[in-house]
mmCIF file of the N, C-alpha and C atoms, coordinates in Angstrom:
data_MODEL
# 
_entry.id   MODEL 
# 
loop_
_atom_site.group_PDB 
_atom_site.id 
_atom_site.type_symbol 
_atom_site.label_atom_id 
_atom_site.label_alt_id 
_atom_site.label_comp_id 
_atom_site.label_asym_id 
_atom_site.label_entity_id 
_atom_site.label_seq_id 
_atom_site.pdbx_PDB_ins_code 
_atom_site.Cartn_x 
_atom_site.Cartn_y 
_atom_site.Cartn_z 
_atom_site.occupancy 
_atom_site.B_iso_or_equiv 
_atom_site.pdbx_formal_charge 
_atom_site.auth_seq_id 
_atom_site.auth_comp_id 
_atom_site.auth_asym_id 
_atom_site.auth_atom_id 
_atom_site.pdbx_PDB_model_num 
ATOM 1   N N  . MET A 1 1  ? 16.471 -13.789 13.291 1.00 0.00 ? 1  MET A N  1 
ATOM 2   C CA . MET A 1 1  ? 15.860 -13.463 12.017 1.00 0.00 ? 1  MET A CA 1 
ATOM 3   C C  . MET A 1 1  ? 16.337 -12.080 11.567 1.00 0.00 ? 1  MET A C  1 
ATOM 4   N N  . ASN A 1 2  ? 16.758 -11.964 10.330 1.00 0.00 ? 2  ASN A N  1 
ATOM 5   C CA . ASN A 1 2  ? 17.173 -10.682 9.778  1.00 0.00 ? 2  ASN A CA 1 
ATOM 6   C C  . ASN A 1 2  ? 15.967 -9.929  9.255  1.00 0.00 ? 2  ASN A C  1 
ATOM 7   N N  . SER A 1 3  ? 15.916 -8.653  9.579  1.00 0.00 ? 3  SER A N  1 
ATOM 8   C CA . SER A 1 3  ? 14.832 -7.805  9.099  1.00 0.00 ? 3  SER A CA 1 
ATOM 9   C C  . SER A 1 3  ? 15.270 -7.088  7.836  1.00 0.00 ? 3  SER A C  1 
ATOM 10  N N  . GLN A 1 4  ? 14.336 -6.916  6.914  1.00 0.00 ? 4  GLN A N  1 
ATOM 11  C CA . GLN A 1 4  ? 14.586 -6.159  5.694  1.00 0.00 ? 4  GLN A CA 1 
ATOM 12  C C  . GLN A 1 4  ? 14.152 -4.724  5.942  1.00 0.00 ? 4  GLN A C  1 
ATOM 13  N N  . ILE A 1 5  ? 15.061 -3.777  5.778  1.00 0.00 ? 5  ILE A N  1 
ATOM 14  C CA . ILE A 1 5  ? 14.762 -2.369  6.014  1.00 0.00 ? 5  ILE A CA 1 
ATOM 15  C C  . ILE A 1 5  ? 15.026 -1.610  4.720  1.00 0.00 ? 5  ILE A C  1 
ATOM 16  N N  . ASP A 1 6  ? 13.987 -0.966  4.206  1.00 0.00 ? 6  ASP A N  1 
ATOM 17  C CA . ASP A 1 6  ? 14.074 -0.272  2.923  1.00 0.00 ? 6  ASP A CA 1 
ATOM 18  C C  . ASP A 1 6  ? 13.555 1.151   3.043  1.00 0.00 ? 6  ASP A C  1 
ATOM 19  N N  . VAL A 1 7  ? 13.952 1.973   2.084  1.00 0.00 ? 7  VAL A N  1 
ATOM 20  C CA . VAL A 1 7  ? 13.380 3.305   1.916  1.00 0.00 ? 7  VAL A CA 1 
ATOM 21  C C  . VAL A 1 7  ? 12.597 3.274   0.608  1.00 0.00 ? 7  VAL A C  1 
ATOM 22  N N  . ALA A 1 8  ? 11.345 3.709   0.674  1.00 0.00 ? 8  ALA A N  1 
ATOM 23  C CA . ALA A 1 8  ? 10.485 3.733   -0.511 1.00 0.00 ? 8  ALA A CA 1 
ATOM 24  C C  . ALA A 1 8  ? 10.027 5.162   -0.778 1.00 0.00 ? 8  ALA A C  1 
ATOM 25  N N  . VAL A 1 9  ? 9.774  5.450   -2.026 1.00 0.00 ? 9  VAL A N  1 
ATOM 26  C CA . VAL A 1 9  ? 9.286  6.771   -2.409 1.00 0.00 ? 9  VAL A CA 1 
ATOM 27  C C  . VAL A 1 9  ? 7.781  6.693   -2.653 1.00 0.00 ? 9  VAL A C  1 
ATOM 28  N N  . MET A 1 10 ? 7.079  7.740   -2.233 1.00 0.00 ? 10 MET A N  1 
ATOM 29  C CA . MET A 1 10 ? 5.639  7.856   -2.501 1.00 0.00 ? 10 MET A CA 1 
ATOM 30  C C  . MET A 1 10 ? 5.444  9.114   -3.342 1.00 0.00 ? 10 MET A C  1 
ATOM 31  N N  . ILE A 1 11 ? 4.600  9.012   -4.358 1.00 0.00 ? 11 ILE A N  1 
ATOM 32  C CA . ILE A 1 11 ? 4.411  10.102  -5.309 1.00 0.00 ? 11 ILE A CA 1 
ATOM 33  C C  . ILE A 1 11 ? 2.929  10.438  -5.427 1.00 0.00 ? 11 ILE A C  1 
ATOM 34  N N  . GLY A 1 12 ? 2.639  11.711  -5.614 1.00 0.00 ? 12 GLY A N  1 
ATOM 35  C CA . GLY A 1 12 ? 1.277  12.161  -5.903 1.00 0.00 ? 12 GLY A CA 1 
ATOM 36  C C  . GLY A 1 12 ? 0.323  11.986  -4.743 1.00 0.00 ? 12 GLY A C  1 
ATOM 37  N N  . SER A 1 13 ? -0.783 11.283  -4.976 1.00 0.00 ? 13 SER A N  1 
ATOM 38  C CA . SER A 1 13 ? -1.831 11.161  -3.958 1.00 0.00 ? 13 SER A CA 1 
ATOM 39  C C  . SER A 1 13 ? -1.382 10.344  -2.752 1.00 0.00 ? 13 SER A C  1 
ATOM 40  N N  . GLY A 1 14 ? -0.281 9.615   -2.853 1.00 0.00 ? 14 GLY A N  1 
ATOM 41  C CA . GLY A 1 14 ? 0.246  8.871   -1.710 1.00 0.00 ? 14 GLY A CA 1 
ATOM 42  C C  . GLY A 1 14 ? 0.948  9.750   -0.696 1.00 0.00 ? 14 GLY A C  1 
ATOM 43  N N  . VAL A 1 15 ? 1.242  10.986  -1.076 1.00 0.00 ? 15 VAL A N  1 
ATOM 44  C CA . VAL A 1 15 ? 1.927  11.923  -0.186 1.00 0.00 ? 15 VAL A CA 1 
ATOM 45  C C  . VAL A 1 15 ? 0.918  12.449  0.835  1.00 0.00 ? 15 VAL A C  1 
ATOM 46  N N  . PRO A 1 16 ? 1.256  12.413  2.131  1.00 0.00 ? 16 PRO A N  1 
ATOM 47  C CA . PRO A 1 16 ? 0.332  12.902  3.156  1.00 0.00 ? 16 PRO A CA 1 
ATOM 48  C C  . PRO A 1 16 ? -0.084 14.363  2.920  1.00 0.00 ? 16 PRO A C  1 
ATOM 49  N N  . ALA A 1 17 ? -1.288 14.692  3.338  1.00 0.00 ? 17 ALA A N  1 
ATOM 50  C CA . ALA A 1 17 ? -1.851 16.027  3.120  1.00 0.00 ? 17 ALA A CA 1 
ATOM 51  C C  . ALA A 1 17 ? -0.967 17.133  3.686  1.00 0.00 ? 17 ALA A C  1 
ATOM 52  N N  . ALA A 1 18 ? -0.354 16.893  4.841  1.00 0.00 ? 18 ALA A N  1 
ATOM 53  C CA . ALA A 1 18 ? 0.496  17.927  5.452  1.00 0.00 ? 18 ALA A CA 1 
ATOM 54  C C  . ALA A 1 18 ? 1.679  18.274  4.547  1.00 0.00 ? 18 ALA A C  1 
ATOM 55  N N  . LEU A 1 19 ? 2.242  17.281  3.891  1.00 0.00 ? 19 LEU A N  1 
ATOM 56  C CA . LEU A 1 19 ? 3.355  17.551  2.972  1.00 0.00 ? 19 LEU A CA 1 
ATOM 57  C C  . LEU A 1 19 ? 2.848  18.167  1.668  1.00 0.00 ? 19 LEU A C  1 
ATOM 58  N N  . GLN A 1 20 ? 1.684  17.720  1.212  1.00 0.00 ? 20 GLN A N  1 
ATOM 59  C CA . GLN A 1 20 ? 1.101  18.315  0.007  1.00 0.00 ? 20 GLN A CA 1 
ATOM 60  C C  . GLN A 1 20 ? 0.807  19.792  0.230  1.00 0.00 ? 20 GLN A C  1 
ATOM 61  N N  . ALA A 1 21 ? 0.365  20.148  1.439  1.00 0.00 ? 21 ALA A N  1 
ATOM 62  C CA . ALA A 1 21 ? 0.073  21.542  1.763  1.00 0.00 ? 21 ALA A CA 1 
ATOM 63  C C  . ALA A 1 21 ? 1.331  22.407  1.690  1.00 0.00 ? 21 ALA A C  1 
ATOM 64  N N  . ARG A 1 22 ? 2.483  21.786  1.874  1.00 0.00 ? 22 ARG A N  1 
ATOM 65  C CA . ARG A 1 22 ? 3.768  22.504  1.764  1.00 0.00 ? 22 ARG A CA 1 
ATOM 66  C C  . ARG A 1 22 ? 4.273  22.518  0.326  1.00 0.00 ? 22 ARG A C  1 
ATOM 67  N N  . GLY A 1 23 ? 3.467  21.996  -0.589 1.00 0.00 ? 23 GLY A N  1 
ATOM 68  C CA . GLY A 1 23 ? 3.825  22.005  -1.994 1.00 0.00 ? 23 GLY A CA 1 
ATOM 69  C C  . GLY A 1 23 ? 4.621  20.798  -2.449 1.00 0.00 ? 23 GLY A C  1 
ATOM 70  N N  . LEU A 1 24 ? 4.757  19.800  -1.592 1.00 0.00 ? 24 LEU A N  1 
ATOM 71  C CA . LEU A 1 24 ? 5.528  18.611  -1.948 1.00 0.00 ? 24 LEU A CA 1 
ATOM 72  C C  . LEU A 1 24 ? 4.639  17.593  -2.646 1.00 0.00 ? 24 LEU A C  1 
ATOM 73  N N  . ARG A 1 25 ? 5.170  16.977  -3.675 1.00 0.00 ? 25 ARG A N  1 
ATOM 74  C CA . ARG A 1 25 ? 4.440  15.947  -4.414 1.00 0.00 ? 25 ARG A CA 1 
ATOM 75  C C  . ARG A 1 25 ? 5.140  14.598  -4.336 1.00 0.00 ? 25 ARG A C  1 
ATOM 76  N N  . VAL A 1 26 ? 6.184  14.528  -3.522 1.00 0.00 ? 26 VAL A N  1 
ATOM 77  C CA . VAL A 1 26 ? 6.933  13.287  -3.339 1.00 0.00 ? 26 VAL A CA 1 
ATOM 78  C C  . VAL A 1 26 ? 7.423  13.240  -1.895 1.00 0.00 ? 26 VAL A C  1 
ATOM 79  N N  . CYS A 1 27 ? 7.482  12.027  -1.331 1.00 0.00 ? 27 CYS A N  1 
ATOM 80  C CA . CYS A 1 27 ? 8.028  11.852  0.014  1.00 0.00 ? 27 CYS A CA 1 
ATOM 81  C C  . CYS A 1 27 ? 8.645  10.463  0.105  1.00 0.00 ? 27 CYS A C  1 
ATOM 82  N N  . TRP A 1 28 ? 9.353  10.224  1.192  1.00 0.00 ? 28 TRP A N  1 
ATOM 83  C CA . TRP A 1 28 ? 10.026 8.941   1.399  1.00 0.00 ? 28 TRP A CA 1 
ATOM 84  C C  . TRP A 1 28 ? 9.569  8.347   2.718  1.00 0.00 ? 28 TRP A C  1 
ATOM 85  N N  . VAL A 1 29 ? 9.464  7.029   2.759  1.00 0.00 ? 29 VAL A N  1 
ATOM 86  C CA . VAL A 1 29 ? 9.061  6.322   3.971  1.00 0.00 ? 29 VAL A CA 1 
ATOM 87  C C  . VAL A 1 29 ? 10.016 5.158   4.214  1.00 0.00 ? 29 VAL A C  1 
ATOM 88  N N  . VAL A 1 30 ? 10.069 4.713   5.469  1.00 0.00 ? 30 VAL A N  1 
ATOM 89  C CA . VAL A 1 30 ? 10.893 3.565   5.837  1.00 0.00 ? 30 VAL A CA 1 
ATOM 90  C C  . VAL A 1 30 ? 9.983  2.355   5.990  1.00 0.00 ? 30 VAL A C  1 
ATOM 91  N N  . LEU A 1 31 ? 10.387 1.255   5.380  1.00 0.00 ? 31 LEU A N  1 
ATOM 92  C CA . LEU A 1 31 ? 9.657  -0.006  5.476  1.00 0.00 ? 31 LEU A CA 1 
ATOM 93  C C  . LEU A 1 31 ? 10.518 -1.017  6.217  1.00 0.00 ? 31 LEU A C  1 
ATOM 94  N N  . VAL A 1 32 ? 9.933  -1.656  7.217  1.00 0.00 ? 32 VAL A N  1 
ATOM 95  C CA . VAL A 1 32 ? 10.602 -2.742  7.929  1.00 0.00 ? 32 VAL A CA 1 
ATOM 96  C C  . VAL A 1 32 ? 9.796  -4.001  7.643  1.00 0.00 ? 32 VAL A C  1 
ATOM 97  N N  . ASN A 1 33 ? 10.443 -4.951  6.986  1.00 0.00 ? 33 ASN A N  1 
ATOM 98  C CA . ASN A 1 33 ? 9.772  -6.182  6.554  1.00 0.00 ? 33 ASN A CA 1 
ATOM 99  C C  . ASN A 1 33 ? 8.496  -5.877  5.772  1.00 0.00 ? 33 ASN A C  1 
ATOM 100 N N  . GLY A 1 34 ? 8.574  -4.852  4.914  1.00 0.00 ? 34 GLY A N  1 
ATOM 101 C CA . GLY A 1 34 ? 7.462  -4.500  4.040  1.00 0.00 ? 34 GLY A CA 1 
ATOM 102 C C  . GLY A 1 34 ? 6.383  -3.645  4.660  1.00 0.00 ? 34 GLY A C  1 
ATOM 103 N N  . GLU A 1 35 ? 6.502  -3.314  5.947  1.00 0.00 ? 35 GLU A N  1 
ATOM 104 C CA . GLU A 1 35 ? 5.493  -2.501  6.626  1.00 0.00 ? 35 GLU A CA 1 
ATOM 105 C C  . GLU A 1 35 ? 6.054  -1.119  6.910  1.00 0.00 ? 35 GLU A C  1 
ATOM 106 N N  . ARG A 1 36 ? 5.256  -0.108  6.614  1.00 0.00 ? 36 ARG A N  1 
ATOM 107 C CA . ARG A 1 36 ? 5.684  1.270   6.855  1.00 0.00 ? 36 ARG A CA 1 
ATOM 108 C C  . ARG A 1 36 ? 5.871  1.509   8.347  1.00 0.00 ? 36 ARG A C  1 
ATOM 109 N N  . ARG A 1 37 ? 6.980  2.145   8.689  1.00 0.00 ? 37 ARG A N  1 
ATOM 110 C CA . ARG A 1 37 ? 7.274  2.481   10.085 1.00 0.00 ? 37 ARG A CA 1 
ATOM 111 C C  . ARG A 1 37 ? 7.529  3.975   10.187 1.00 0.00 ? 37 ARG A C  1 
ATOM 112 N N  . GLY A 1 38 ? 6.857  4.612   11.105 1.00 0.00 ? 38 GLY A N  1 
ATOM 113 C CA . GLY A 1 38 ? 7.086  6.037   11.337 1.00 0.00 ? 38 GLY A CA 1 
ATOM 114 C C  . GLY A 1 38 ? 6.378  6.924   10.331 1.00 0.00 ? 38 GLY A C  1 
ATOM 115 N N  . THR A 1 39 ? 6.921  8.103   10.190 1.00 0.00 ? 39 THR A N  1 
ATOM 116 C CA . THR A 1 39 ? 6.302  9.156   9.403  1.00 0.00 ? 39 THR A CA 1 
ATOM 117 C C  . THR A 1 39 ? 6.831  9.178   7.976  1.00 0.00 ? 39 THR A C  1 
ATOM 118 N N  . ALA A 1 40 ? 6.220  9.995   7.163  1.00 0.00 ? 40 ALA A N  1 
ATOM 119 C CA . ALA A 1 40 ? 6.742  10.259  5.821  1.00 0.00 ? 40 ALA A CA 1 
ATOM 120 C C  . ALA A 1 40 ? 7.755  11.394  5.934  1.00 0.00 ? 40 ALA A C  1 
ATOM 121 N N  . PHE A 1 41 ? 8.820  11.303  5.165  1.00 0.00 ? 41 PHE A N  1 
ATOM 122 C CA . PHE A 1 41 ? 9.889  12.292  5.219  1.00 0.00 ? 41 PHE A CA 1 
ATOM 123 C C  . PHE A 1 41 ? 9.897  13.135  3.956  1.00 0.00 ? 41 PHE A C  1 
ATOM 124 N N  . ALA A 1 42 ? 10.199 14.417  4.126  1.00 0.00 ? 42 ALA A N  1 
ATOM 125 C CA . ALA A 1 42 ? 10.250 15.340  2.999  1.00 0.00 ? 42 ALA A CA 1 
ATOM 126 C C  . ALA A 1 42 ? 11.515 15.163  2.173  1.00 0.00 ? 42 ALA A C  1 
ATOM 127 N N  . SER A 1 43 ? 12.541 14.549  2.758  1.00 0.00 ? 43 SER A N  1 
ATOM 128 C CA . SER A 1 43 ? 13.783 14.341  2.008  1.00 0.00 ? 43 SER A CA 1 
ATOM 129 C C  . SER A 1 43 ? 14.241 12.891  2.133  1.00 0.00 ? 43 SER A C  1 
ATOM 130 N N  . ARG A 1 44 ? 14.936 12.443  1.102  1.00 0.00 ? 44 ARG A N  1 
ATOM 131 C CA . ARG A 1 44 ? 15.485 11.083  1.114  1.00 0.00 ? 44 ARG A CA 1 
ATOM 132 C C  . ARG A 1 44 ? 16.540 10.952  2.205  1.00 0.00 ? 44 ARG A C  1 
ATOM 133 N N  . ARG A 1 45 ? 17.318 12.015  2.412  1.00 0.00 ? 45 ARG A N  1 
ATOM 134 C CA . ARG A 1 45 ? 18.354 12.002  3.448  1.00 0.00 ? 45 ARG A CA 1 
ATOM 135 C C  . ARG A 1 45 ? 17.753 11.700  4.819  1.00 0.00 ? 45 ARG A C  1 
ATOM 136 N N  . GLU A 1 46 ? 16.627 12.330  5.149  1.00 0.00 ? 46 GLU A N  1 
ATOM 137 C CA . GLU A 1 46 ? 15.968 12.071  6.433  1.00 0.00 ? 46 GLU A CA 1 
ATOM 138 C C  . GLU A 1 46 ? 15.525 10.613  6.537  1.00 0.00 ? 46 GLU A C  1 
ATOM 139 N N  . ALA A 1 47 ? 14.983 10.091  5.451  1.00 0.00 ? 47 ALA A N  1 
ATOM 140 C CA . ALA A 1 47 ? 14.535 8.695   5.455  1.00 0.00 ? 47 ALA A CA 1 
ATOM 141 C C  . ALA A 1 47 ? 15.718 7.744   5.622  1.00 0.00 ? 47 ALA A C  1 
ATOM 142 N N  . LEU A 1 48 ? 16.844 8.052   4.994  1.00 0.00 ? 48 LEU A N  1 
ATOM 143 C CA . LEU A 1 48 ? 18.033 7.207   5.133  1.00 0.00 ? 48 LEU A CA 1 
ATOM 144 C C  . LEU A 1 48 ? 18.575 7.248   6.556  1.00 0.00 ? 48 LEU A C  1 
ATOM 145 N N  . GLU A 1 49 ? 18.498 8.414   7.206  1.00 0.00 ? 49 GLU A N  1 
ATOM 146 C CA . GLU A 1 49 ? 18.909 8.516   8.608  1.00 0.00 ? 49 GLU A CA 1 
ATOM 147 C C  . GLU A 1 49 ? 18.008 7.662   9.490  1.00 0.00 ? 49 GLU A C  1 
ATOM 148 N N  . CYS A 1 50 ? 16.714 7.680   9.215  1.00 0.00 ? 50 CYS A N  1 
ATOM 149 C CA . CYS A 1 50 ? 15.773 6.859   9.974  1.00 0.00 ? 50 CYS A CA 1 
ATOM 150 C C  . CYS A 1 50 ? 16.057 5.377   9.740  1.00 0.00 ? 50 CYS A C  1 
ATOM 151 N N  . ARG A 1 51 ? 16.340 5.012   8.494  1.00 0.00 ? 51 ARG A N  1 
ATOM 152 C CA . ARG A 1 51 ? 16.673 3.616   8.183  1.00 0.00 ? 51 ARG A CA 1 
ATOM 153 C C  . ARG A 1 51 ? 17.908 3.177   8.965  1.00 0.00 ? 51 ARG A C  1 
ATOM 154 N N  . ALA A 1 52 ? 18.910 4.048   9.041  1.00 0.00 ? 52 ALA A N  1 
ATOM 155 C CA . ALA A 1 52 ? 20.128 3.718   9.790  1.00 0.00 ? 52 ALA A CA 1 
ATOM 156 C C  . ALA A 1 52 ? 19.814 3.499   11.266 1.00 0.00 ? 52 ALA A C  1 
ATOM 157 N N  . ALA A 1 53 ? 18.912 4.311   11.811 1.00 0.00 ? 53 ALA A N  1 
ATOM 158 C CA . ALA A 1 53 ? 18.516 4.140   13.213 1.00 0.00 ? 53 ALA A CA 1 
ATOM 159 C C  . ALA A 1 53 ? 17.805 2.802   13.413 1.00 0.00 ? 53 ALA A C  1 
ATOM 160 N N  . TRP A 1 54 ? 16.932 2.440   12.471 1.00 0.00 ? 54 TRP A N  1 
ATOM 161 C CA . TRP A 1 54 ? 16.257 1.138   12.553 1.00 0.00 ? 54 TRP A CA 1 
ATOM 162 C C  . TRP A 1 54 ? 17.267 0.005   12.480 1.00 0.00 ? 54 TRP A C  1 
ATOM 163 N N  . GLN A 1 55 ? 18.234 0.124   11.571 1.00 0.00 ? 55 GLN A N  1 
ATOM 164 C CA . GLN A 1 55 ? 19.251 -0.914  11.428 1.00 0.00 ? 55 GLN A CA 1 
ATOM 165 C C  . GLN A 1 55 ? 20.050 -1.063  12.716 1.00 0.00 ? 55 GLN A C  1 
ATOM 166 N N  . ALA A 1 56 ? 20.413 0.051   13.327 1.00 0.00 ? 56 ALA A N  1 
ATOM 167 C CA . ALA A 1 56 ? 21.164 0.001   14.580 1.00 0.00 ? 56 ALA A CA 1 
ATOM 168 C C  . ALA A 1 56 ? 20.329 -0.640  15.681 1.00 0.00 ? 56 ALA A C  1 
ATOM 169 N N  . GLN A 1 57 ? 19.068 -0.235  15.779 1.00 0.00 ? 57 GLN A N  1 
ATOM 170 C CA . GLN A 1 57 ? 18.188 -0.769  16.822 1.00 0.00 ? 57 GLN A CA 1 
ATOM 171 C C  . GLN A 1 57 ? 17.962 -2.263  16.640 1.00 0.00 ? 57 GLN A C  1 
ATOM 172 N N  . LEU A 1 58 ? 17.650 -2.675  15.437 1.00 0.00 ? 58 LEU A N  1 
ATOM 173 C CA . LEU A 1 58 ? 17.382 -4.090  15.199 1.00 0.00 ? 58 LEU A CA 1 
ATOM 174 C C  . LEU A 1 58 ? 18.652 -4.915  15.306 1.00 0.00 ? 58 LEU A C  1 
ATOM 175 N N  . GLY A 1 59 ? 19.782 -4.331  14.970 1.00 0.00 ? 59 GLY A N  1 
ATOM 176 C CA . GLY A 1 59 ? 21.057 -5.030  15.131 1.00 0.00 ? 59 GLY A CA 1 
ATOM 177 C C  . GLY A 1 59 ? 21.357 -5.321  16.584 1.00 0.00 ? 59 GLY A C  1 
ATOM 178 N N  . ARG A 1 60 ? 21.049 -4.358  17.455 1.00 0.00 ? 60 ARG A N  1 
ATOM 179 C CA . ARG A 1 60 ? 21.248 -4.563  18.902 1.00 0.00 ? 60 ARG A CA 1 
ATOM 180 C C  . ARG A 1 60 ? 20.296 -5.625  19.418 1.00 0.00 ? 60 ARG A C  1 
ATOM 181 N N  . THR A 1 61 ? 19.057 -5.597  18.938 1.00 0.00 ? 61 THR A N  1 
ATOM 182 C CA . THR A 1 61 ? 18.056 -6.560  19.389 1.00 0.00 ? 61 THR A CA 1 
ATOM 183 C C  . THR A 1 61 ? 18.448 -7.975  18.977 1.00 0.00 ? 61 THR A C  1 
ATOM 184 N N  . GLN A 1 62 ? 18.919 -8.130  17.744 1.00 0.00 ? 62 GLN A N  1 
ATOM 185 C CA . GLN A 1 62 ? 19.270 -9.456  17.244 1.00 0.00 ? 62 GLN A CA 1 
ATOM 186 C C  . GLN A 1 62 ? 20.545 -9.981  17.888 1.00 0.00 ? 62 GLN A C  1 
ATOM 187 N N  . ALA A 1 63 ? 21.435 -9.086  18.303 1.00 0.00 ? 63 ALA A N  1 
ATOM 188 C CA . ALA A 1 63 ? 22.692 -9.515  18.925 1.00 0.00 ? 63 ALA A CA 1 
ATOM 189 C C  . ALA A 1 63 ? 22.473 -9.971  20.364 1.00 0.00 ? 63 ALA A C  1 
ATOM 190 N N  . ALA A 1 64 ? 21.400 -9.498  20.978 1.00 0.00 ? 64 ALA A N  1 
ATOM 191 C CA . ALA A 1 64 ? 21.142 -9.829  22.391 1.00 0.00 ? 64 ALA A CA 1 
ATOM 192 C C  . ALA A 1 64 ? 20.653 -11.248 22.569 1.00 0.00 ? 64 ALA A C  1 
# 
């Protein structure tokens, strides 16, 4: 089964309090099959790196 791995943006009240305390009003999260996995990221680049790690991990799992 192929997994769908996406990066989604969260804005405003959806941003975790810790990031809001740093003055951020937007964050990015990784979704695997529509479910949030891991933490919220302050940058899109970090979220894309996490997505790549998920893709690599799930690719190894599916190949086995």
